[in-house]
N, C-alpha and C positions, 0 to 999 in steps of 0.2 A: 304474808303478803308481802313485796318488794316496796322499799322508801324511796319517797320521793328525794328531793333535792337540792339545797338554794344554790343559785346560781348567780356570783357578786356581777354588776354591771353597773357602775356610774352613771349612764346614760338612763338610766332605768328608775324612776320615783323609790325615794326609798333605799337603791344603792342594790337593791338584790330581786329575785324575783324564784319562784318554785318551779322544778321541771318536775313530773309532768302539769304539775299544776293542781295539787289534792287539797279540795278544800279541808280536808277533816286536818292535816296538819295545819292548814294555814289558821282555821278556828279554835284547834285545841293545842294546837306547839308543836315544836319539832320531836318531842316524844310519844307522838301519836301515832300509829300506823297508818301506810297510804294504801286508800281502798283505789286506787289507781290501776285499774287492768294493764298489765303492762309495765309497770312500772321500773325504774332505773333499779339495777343491783347496788345492795348496801356495800360500803366499804370491805368488809369482812367477806361477802360471798364473791366480789370480785379477786380478793387477796386469796380465797381458798381456793377457787379455780385456778390462777397463775402457779399458786405454789403446787397444786394436783399434778399441770403440764409439767414444770419444772422438775418434779418427782419420778415424771414418767420418762421425761429425758436422761435423768442420771440413771435410772434404772438400763435405760437401753445401752449406753454407753458403757456402765458397769459390763452388762454382758459382752459387748462388743469386745472391750478387752480382757474378759476371762478369754475370749474365745482366740486370743493372739498369745494366748501365754502356754 
């Protein structure tokens, strides 16, 4: 399951709030799985998605350069 994340905001009590607000993480701590449906991506998932896009773009550029030689 996707994990929720803490968002820091000095205007809320405690200075942070959990998005999307998963009670499992509030009660069991940051190591707990988020049980929210459609929760946020983990940092690792977001980086993997971006890396996949960059690698695909690199392959396209390399193929284009090979066609010019």
